[in-house]
C-alpha positions as CSV (number, residue, x, y, z in Angstrom):
1,M,-28.3,-30.8,-3.3
2,A,-26.3,-32.0,-0.3
3,R,-24.3,-29.5,1.6
4,T,-20.5,-29.8,1.3
5,K,-18.9,-31.0,4.5
6,S,-16.4,-28.7,6.2
7,V,-13.3,-29.4,8.3
8,Y,-11.2,-27.2,10.5
9,A,-7.6,-26.6,9.2
10,C,-4.7,-25.2,11.1
11,T,-3.3,-22.0,9.7
12,E,0.2,-22.8,11.1
13,C,0.8,-26.5,10.1
14,G,-2.2,-27.2,7.7
15,G,-3.4,-30.1,9.8
16,Q,-7.1,-30.9,9.7
17,S,-9.6,-31.7,12.4
18,P,-13.3,-32.7,12.1
19,K,-14.4,-30.3,14.8
20,W,-13.1,-27.0,16.2
21,Q,-10.7,-27.1,19.1
22,G,-8.8,-24.4,21.0
23,Q,-5.5,-26.2,20.4
24,C,-4.3,-27.8,17.2
25,P,-3.8,-31.5,17.9
26,H,-0.9,-31.6,15.3
27,C,1.3,-28.7,16.2
28,N,-0.2,-27.7,19.6
29,A,-0.7,-24.1,18.4
30,W,-3.6,-22.2,20.1
31,N,-6.6,-20.6,18.3
32,T,-5.3,-21.5,14.8
33,L,-8.1,-23.8,13.6
34,V,-10.4,-22.2,11.0
35,E,-13.3,-23.7,9.0
36,T,-12.8,-24.7,5.4
37,V,-14.4,-26.9,2.8
38,S,-13.4,-30.5,2.9
39,G,-12.1,-32.5,0.0
40,P,-14.0,-35.1,-2.1
41,A,-15.8,-37.8,-0.2
42,A,-15.0,-41.5,-0.2
43,G,-14.6,-42.8,-3.7
44,G,-13.3,-39.5,-4.9
45,E,-10.0,-41.0,-6.2
46,A,-11.9,-43.3,-8.6
47,R,-14.2,-40.5,-9.7
48,Y,-11.3,-38.2,-10.6
49,A,-8.9,-40.9,-11.8
50,S,-9.1,-39.6,-15.4
51,L,-8.1,-36.1,-14.3
52,A,-4.9,-37.4,-12.6
53,E,-3.2,-38.5,-15.8
54,P,0.2,-36.8,-16.3
55,R,0.3,-34.0,-18.9
56,G,3.1,-33.1,-21.3
57,L,5.8,-30.7,-20.1
58,T,6.9,-27.5,-21.8
59,R,10.3,-25.9,-21.5
60,L,10.2,-22.3,-20.2
61,D,12.1,-20.9,-23.1
62,Q,9.3,-22.1,-25.4
63,V,6.6,-20.1,-23.7
64,E,5.9,-16.8,-25.4
65,S,5.0,-13.9,-23.2
66,V,1.9,-12.0,-24.1
67,D,1.2,-8.3,-23.4
68,V,-2.3,-8.1,-22.0
69,A,-4.4,-5.1,-23.1
70,R,-5.3,-3.2,-19.9
71,I,-8.5,-1.4,-19.1
72,P,-7.8,2.2,-18.1
73,S,-9.7,3.3,-15.0
74,G,-9.8,6.9,-16.2
75,L,-7.9,8.1,-13.1
76,A,-4.2,8.6,-13.8
77,E,-3.2,8.2,-10.2
78,F,-5.2,5.0,-9.8
79,D,-3.8,3.6,-13.0
80,R,-0.3,4.3,-11.7
81,V,-0.9,2.2,-8.7
82,L,-2.5,-0.6,-10.7
83,G,0.4,-0.7,-13.1
84,G,-1.4,0.9,-16.1
85,G,-5.0,-0.1,-15.5
86,F,-7.2,-3.1,-14.8
87,V,-6.0,-6.5,-16.1
88,P,-8.7,-8.8,-17.6
89,G,-8.9,-11.8,-15.3
90,G,-6.8,-10.0,-12.6
91,V,-8.0,-9.8,-9.0
92,V,-7.4,-6.6,-6.9
93,L,-7.8,-6.4,-3.2
94,L,-8.5,-2.9,-1.9
95,G,-8.4,-2.3,1.9
96,G,-8.8,0.8,4.0
97,D,-10.4,2.2,7.1
98,P,-14.2,2.7,7.1
99,G,-15.3,5.9,5.4
100,I,-11.9,6.7,3.9
101,G,-13.2,6.7,0.3
102,K,-12.9,3.2,-1.1
103,S,-16.5,3.1,-2.5
104,T,-16.1,6.7,-3.8
105,L,-12.9,5.9,-5.7
106,L,-14.4,2.7,-7.3
107,L,-17.6,4.5,-8.3
108,Q,-15.7,7.2,-10.0
109,A,-13.5,4.6,-11.8
110,L,-16.5,2.6,-12.9
111,Q,-18.1,5.7,-14.5
112,K,-15.0,6.1,-16.6
113,V,-14.7,2.5,-17.6
114,G,-18.5,2.1,-18.1
115,A,-18.4,4.7,-20.9
116,Q,-16.5,2.1,-23.0
117,Q,-17.2,-1.3,-21.5
118,S,-19.8,-3.1,-19.3
119,V,-19.2,-2.9,-15.6
120,L,-20.9,-4.4,-12.5
121,Y,-21.0,-3.1,-8.9
122,V,-22.0,-5.7,-6.3
123,T,-23.0,-4.1,-3.1
124,G,-23.3,-6.2,0.1
125,E,-23.1,-3.5,2.7
126,E,-25.4,-0.8,1.3
127,S,-28.8,-0.8,-0.3
128,P,-29.2,0.2,-3.9
129,E,-30.8,3.4,-2.7
130,Q,-27.7,4.3,-0.7
131,V,-25.3,3.6,-3.6
132,A,-27.6,5.7,-5.9
133,A,-27.6,8.6,-3.4
134,R,-23.8,8.5,-3.2
135,A,-23.6,8.5,-7.0
136,R,-25.8,11.6,-7.3
137,R,-23.8,13.4,-4.6
138,L,-20.6,12.6,-6.6
139,K,-22.4,13.5,-9.9
140,V,-21.6,10.1,-11.3
141,D,-23.6,9.0,-14.3
142,G,-25.0,5.7,-13.3
143,S,-26.7,4.9,-16.6
144,R,-23.8,2.6,-17.7
145,I,-23.2,1.0,-14.2
146,A,-25.1,-2.3,-13.5
147,L,-25.9,-2.7,-9.8
148,L,-26.5,-5.9,-7.9
149,A,-27.4,-6.0,-4.2
150,E,-26.5,-9.5,-3.2
151,I,-24.3,-11.3,-0.6
152,Q,-24.8,-15.0,-1.6
153,L,-21.7,-16.2,-3.5
154,E,-23.5,-18.6,-5.8
155,R,-25.9,-15.9,-7.1
156,I,-23.0,-13.5,-7.6
157,L,-21.1,-16.1,-9.6
158,A,-24.2,-16.9,-11.7
159,T,-24.6,-13.2,-12.5
160,L,-21.0,-12.7,-13.4
161,R,-21.2,-15.7,-15.8
162,Q,-24.4,-14.4,-17.4
163,E,-23.5,-10.7,-17.7
164,R,-19.8,-11.1,-18.4
165,P,-18.8,-7.6,-17.4
166,A,-15.3,-6.2,-18.2
167,V,-14.8,-4.9,-14.6
168,A,-16.7,-6.1,-11.5
169,I,-16.6,-4.7,-7.9
170,I,-17.4,-6.7,-4.8
171,D,-18.1,-4.4,-1.9
172,S,-17.2,-6.0,0.3
173,I,-15.7,-9.6,0.4
174,Q,-16.5,-9.8,4.2
175,T,-20.2,-9.6,3.5
176,V,-20.3,-12.5,1.0
177,Y,-21.2,-16.0,2.1
178,S,-21.3,-19.4,0.5
179,E,-24.0,-22.0,1.0
180,A,-21.3,-24.6,1.2
181,L,-20.2,-23.4,4.6
182,A,-22.4,-23.1,7.7
183,S,-20.4,-20.3,9.3
184,A,-21.6,-16.7,9.3
185,P,-20.5,-14.1,6.7
186,G,-17.2,-12.5,7.6
187,S,-15.7,-15.6,9.3
188,V,-12.3,-16.8,8.2
189,G,-13.6,-19.8,6.3
190,Q,-16.2,-17.8,4.5
191,V,-13.8,-15.1,3.4
192,R,-11.2,-17.5,2.2
193,E,-13.6,-19.7,0.3
194,C,-15.5,-16.8,-1.3
195,A,-12.3,-15.1,-2.4
196,A,-11.0,-18.4,-3.9
197,Q,-14.2,-19.0,-5.8
198,L,-14.3,-15.5,-7.2
199,T,-10.6,-15.6,-8.2
200,R,-11.1,-19.0,-9.9
201,L,-13.9,-17.4,-12.0
202,A,-11.8,-14.4,-12.9
203,K,-8.9,-16.6,-14.0
204,A,-11.1,-18.7,-16.2
205,G,-11.8,-15.8,-18.6
206,G,-13.8,-13.7,-16.2
207,P,-13.8,-10.0,-15.5
208,A,-11.2,-7.8,-13.9
209,L,-12.3,-8.2,-10.3
210,V,-11.9,-5.7,-7.4
211,L,-12.5,-7.0,-3.9
212,V,-13.1,-4.4,-1.2
213,G,-11.7,-5.6,2.2
214,H,-12.2,-4.5,5.8
215,V,-9.1,-3.7,7.9
216,T,-8.4,-4.5,11.5
217,K,-7.5,-1.9,14.2
218,E,-3.8,-2.5,13.4
219,G,-4.5,-1.5,9.7
220,A,-4.1,-5.0,8.2
221,I,-6.8,-6.5,6.0
222,A,-9.2,-8.5,8.1
223,G,-9.5,-12.3,7.5
224,P,-7.0,-14.9,6.6
225,R,-3.5,-13.9,5.5
226,V,-3.9,-16.2,2.6
227,L,-6.3,-13.7,1.1
228,E,-3.4,-11.5,0.1
229,H,-1.7,-14.5,-1.5
230,I,-4.7,-15.4,-3.6
231,V,-5.2,-12.1,-5.4
232,D,-2.8,-10.5,-7.9
233,T,-2.7,-6.9,-6.5
234,V,-3.1,-5.6,-2.9
235,L,-3.8,-1.9,-2.5
236,Y,-4.2,0.0,0.8
237,F,-6.2,3.2,1.0
238,E,-4.4,5.4,3.6
239,G,-5.3,8.8,5.0
240,D,-5.5,10.9,8.1
241,S,-9.0,11.7,9.4
242,G,-7.9,15.3,10.0
243,S,-6.6,15.7,6.4
244,S,-8.3,15.8,3.1
245,F,-5.6,13.9,1.3
246,R,-5.7,10.2,0.6
247,L,-2.9,7.9,-0.5
248,V,-3.4,4.6,-2.4
249,R,-0.4,2.4,-2.0
250,A,0.4,-0.9,-3.8
251,I,1.7,-3.5,-1.4
252,K,1.7,-6.4,-3.9
253,N,1.3,-6.2,-7.7
254,R,2.0,-9.1,-10.1
255,F,1.4,-6.7,-13.1
256,G,3.3,-3.6,-12.0
257,A,5.7,-2.0,-9.6
258,V,5.4,-2.6,-5.9
259,N,5.1,0.4,-3.4
260,E,3.6,2.7,-6.1
261,L,1.7,5.6,-4.6
262,G,-1.3,7.4,-5.9
263,V,-2.3,10.7,-4.3
264,F,-5.9,12.1,-4.1
265,A,-7.6,14.9,-2.4
266,M,-11.1,14.4,-0.9
267,T,-13.5,17.2,-2.0
268,E,-17.2,17.7,-1.9
269,G,-17.4,16.3,-5.4
270,G,-15.4,13.2,-4.6
271,L,-11.8,12.3,-5.0
272,R,-9.6,14.6,-7.1
273,E,-6.2,13.6,-8.4
274,V,-3.1,15.5,-7.2
275,S,-0.9,16.1,-10.2
276,N,2.1,17.4,-8.2
277,P,2.3,15.4,-4.9
278,S,5.8,16.7,-4.1
279,A,4.4,20.2,-3.5
280,L,1.8,18.6,-1.1
281,F,4.6,17.2,1.2
282,L,6.6,20.5,1.4
283,S,6.2,23.4,3.7
284,H,4.6,26.6,2.5
285,S,6.5,28.8,4.9
286,G,8.7,31.4,3.2
287,E,11.9,31.3,5.4
288,P,13.8,28.2,6.5
289,V,13.1,27.2,10.2
290,P,15.2,25.1,12.6
291,G,14.4,21.5,12.6
292,S,13.2,21.2,9.0
293,C,14.9,19.3,6.2
294,V,13.7,18.2,2.8
295,T,14.5,14.8,1.5
296,V,13.5,12.9,-1.7
297,T,12.0,9.5,-1.1
298,Q,11.3,6.9,-3.8
299,E,7.7,5.5,-3.9
300,G,7.8,2.7,-6.5
301,T,8.9,4.5,-9.7
302,R,8.0,7.9,-8.5
303,P,10.4,10.2,-6.6
304,L,8.7,12.4,-4.0
305,A,10.1,15.4,-2.1
306,V,9.0,15.2,1.5
307,E,9.7,17.6,4.4
308,I,11.1,16.1,7.6
309,Q,10.5,18.0,10.8
310,A,12.3,17.4,14.1
311,L,11.9,18.9,17.5
312,L,14.4,18.3,20.3
313,D,13.4,19.7,23.7
314,E,14.9,19.3,27.2
315,A,13.4,16.3,28.9
316,H,11.7,16.7,32.3
317,A,11.4,13.0,33.0
318,P,14.0,10.3,33.7
319,N,13.2,8.6,30.4
320,P,13.3,11.0,27.4
321,K,10.6,10.5,24.8
322,R,11.3,9.1,21.3
323,L,8.3,9.7,19.1
324,T,8.0,9.4,15.3
325,V,5.2,9.9,12.9
326,G,5.6,8.4,9.4
327,L,9.0,6.9,10.2
328,E,10.3,3.9,12.1
329,T,11.0,4.5,15.8
330,N,13.7,1.9,16.1
331,R,15.6,3.6,13.3
332,L,15.4,6.9,15.1
333,A,17.1,5.3,18.2
334,M,19.9,4.0,15.9
335,L,20.4,7.5,14.3
336,L,20.7,9.1,17.7
337,A,23.4,6.6,18.7
338,V,25.3,7.2,15.5
339,L,25.0,11.0,15.9
340,H,26.5,10.8,19.4
341,R,29.3,8.3,18.6
342,H,30.6,9.7,15.3
343,A,29.6,13.4,15.3
344,G,29.8,14.1,19.0
345,V,26.3,15.4,19.3
346,A,24.5,14.1,22.4
347,A,20.7,14.1,22.8
348,F,20.3,11.7,25.7
349,D,18.7,14.4,27.8
350,Q,16.3,15.6,25.0
351,D,12.8,14.6,24.1
352,V,13.0,13.8,20.4
353,F,10.0,14.2,18.0
354,V,10.3,13.5,14.3
355,N,7.5,13.9,11.8
356,A,7.0,13.4,8.0
357,V,4.8,16.2,6.7
358,A,1.3,15.6,5.4
359,G,0.9,12.0,6.7
360,V,3.3,10.3,4.3
361,K,5.0,7.2,5.5
362,I,8.7,6.7,4.8
363,A,9.9,3.1,4.9
364,E,13.2,3.3,3.1
365,P,16.5,4.2,4.8
366,A,17.3,7.0,2.2
367,A,15.8,9.6,4.6
368,D,18.4,8.8,7.4
369,L,20.7,11.7,6.6
370,A,17.8,14.2,6.4
371,V,16.4,13.0,9.7
372,L,19.9,13.3,11.3
373,L,20.4,16.9,10.1
374,A,16.9,17.9,11.0
375,M,17.6,16.8,14.6
376,V,21.0,18.7,14.7
377,S,19.2,21.8,13.3
378,S,16.6,21.7,16.0
379,L,19.1,21.0,18.8
380,R,21.3,24.0,17.8
381,G,18.4,26.3,16.8
382,K,20.0,26.9,13.4
383,A,18.0,26.5,10.2
384,L,19.5,24.6,7.2
385,P,20.3,26.6,4.1
386,A,17.3,27.4,1.8
387,K,16.8,25.4,-1.4
388,L,18.7,22.4,0.1
389,V,17.7,18.8,-0.3
390,V,19.3,15.9,1.6
391,F,19.2,12.1,1.1
392,G,21.4,9.2,2.0
393,E,21.5,6.0,4.1
394,V,23.4,6.2,7.4
395,G,25.3,3.1,8.6
396,L,26.3,2.2,12.2
397,A,30.0,3.0,11.4
398,G,29.0,6.6,10.6
399,E,29.3,6.1,6.8
400,V,26.8,7.6,4.4
401,R,25.7,4.9,1.9
402,P,24.4,5.5,-1.6
403,V,20.7,5.0,-2.4
404,Q,19.0,3.7,-5.5
405,R,17.9,6.0,-8.3
406,G,19.9,8.9,-7.1
407,Q,19.8,10.8,-10.4
408,E,16.0,10.6,-10.5
409,R,15.8,12.1,-7.0
410,L,18.1,14.9,-8.0
411,R,16.1,15.6,-11.1
412,E,12.9,15.8,-9.0
413,A,14.6,18.2,-6.6
414,A,15.8,20.4,-9.5
415,K,12.3,20.5,-11.0
416,L,10.9,21.8,-7.7
417,G,13.5,24.6,-7.6
418,F,16.1,23.2,-5.2
419,T,19.6,24.4,-6.0
420,R,21.8,22.3,-3.7
421,A,21.8,18.7,-2.6
422,L,23.8,17.0,0.2
423,V,24.1,13.4,-1.1
424,P,26.3,10.3,-0.8
425,R,29.4,10.6,-3.0
426,A,28.5,7.4,-4.9
427,N,25.3,9.0,-6.1
428,I,27.1,11.7,-8.0
429,T,27.9,11.2,-11.6
430,R,30.2,13.1,-14.0
431,Q,27.4,14.6,-16.1
432,G,25.4,15.7,-13.0
433,V,21.9,17.2,-13.1
434,D,21.3,20.7,-14.6
435,G,20.2,23.3,-12.1
436,I,21.3,21.7,-8.9
437,E,24.7,21.5,-7.2
438,A,25.4,18.1,-5.7
439,I,27.6,18.2,-2.6
440,P,29.2,14.8,-1.8
441,V,29.6,13.4,1.8
442,D,31.2,10.2,2.9
443,R,30.5,10.3,6.7
444,V,28.1,11.7,9.2
445,E,30.6,14.1,10.7
446,Q,31.3,15.6,7.3
447,A,27.6,16.4,6.9
448,V,27.3,17.9,10.4
449,A,30.5,20.0,9.8
450,W,29.2,21.3,6.4
451,M,26.0,22.3,8.2
452,R,27.9,24.1,10.8
453,E,29.8,26.1,8.2
454,H,26.8,27.0,6.2
């Protein structure tokens, strides 16, 4: 069987070149040519002429939607991120730092699924003995988990067609290579081609497929960016090396909500689900301390109470420091400017440090008001009142804007025992929320004045 020819395609403009060059001859971009499989050889148009006949069209309103029966993973937090479980024919890409627990999570999930349906674990990085040793350490019953140690794509595809498992794991996609390409495993062309072939098999009535992906030093999944567009769901496994807690976040999901968050704790017996993650992100100290403020952030469909800590200290250098952990640094600079202009609180001679507790990352602007009050609390050395929760987006004009799902945030705060909430006026409804007093604010100076009085 003749080897398929390959060409080098530009990732910027899509232009093709028969050999690799440092600069794309079509758009003049540098280092953008990657190896890929070429199209049909000469005479291909005549060979596939019958496949090019036009097909009948269907109006969109005539297409009936079908609810697909999902395959539960047996882990409630993992199912939440997946959108309810594995989807037959769906492809999931799971990325994370080395040693963070990707293989541990998938082995535990396969044990649950394997009790009801057939499963397959394809290992390309570890030997079968290493996988078996991990399973014994985690006390995972491997009697129902089929194991295949293989990195050649064609053999993996043949095994999947023959065994027809309900769920299959490829650990990892960077180790798989195809005989159609001459490049080494892990190259851009190999990763893209192998992922496309596996996805095509899954879509043609194949298994629910999970591809484990390596990440770069910046935290993004290694390989071509198109890899994230091919699959249905993209999950990132996050966690601090100094903490036992792990977060699984959905970046893309065609079958569920985006930005869903699953929380796990790494123990000697594997990953354990955290049933009440809000308690994880709150301080366990008894009395309120200056520089601490609790906010409620929305992660997908789940509201989470998170403690924001701020520390303002006199700067001893010409350029004061602005450092954030878990929040955006540029947004911190904006909040400091708003605080000075509209509330008269200057921090230009202070080193500012802001931290979201327990390693959680907050991307939404709903935490603006909490960050602002935490900084004022630290600067003045005055703690905020106990049992107070704060949320709201702050605009450049000093206004406090409403946030989405305000009532769900208030209910989560009330469930955790908070009795007062400083929130945007537009997020307060007539019926309110039982057990918590909602205090409306319209502008930043009102919130700072309320804090001064209480």
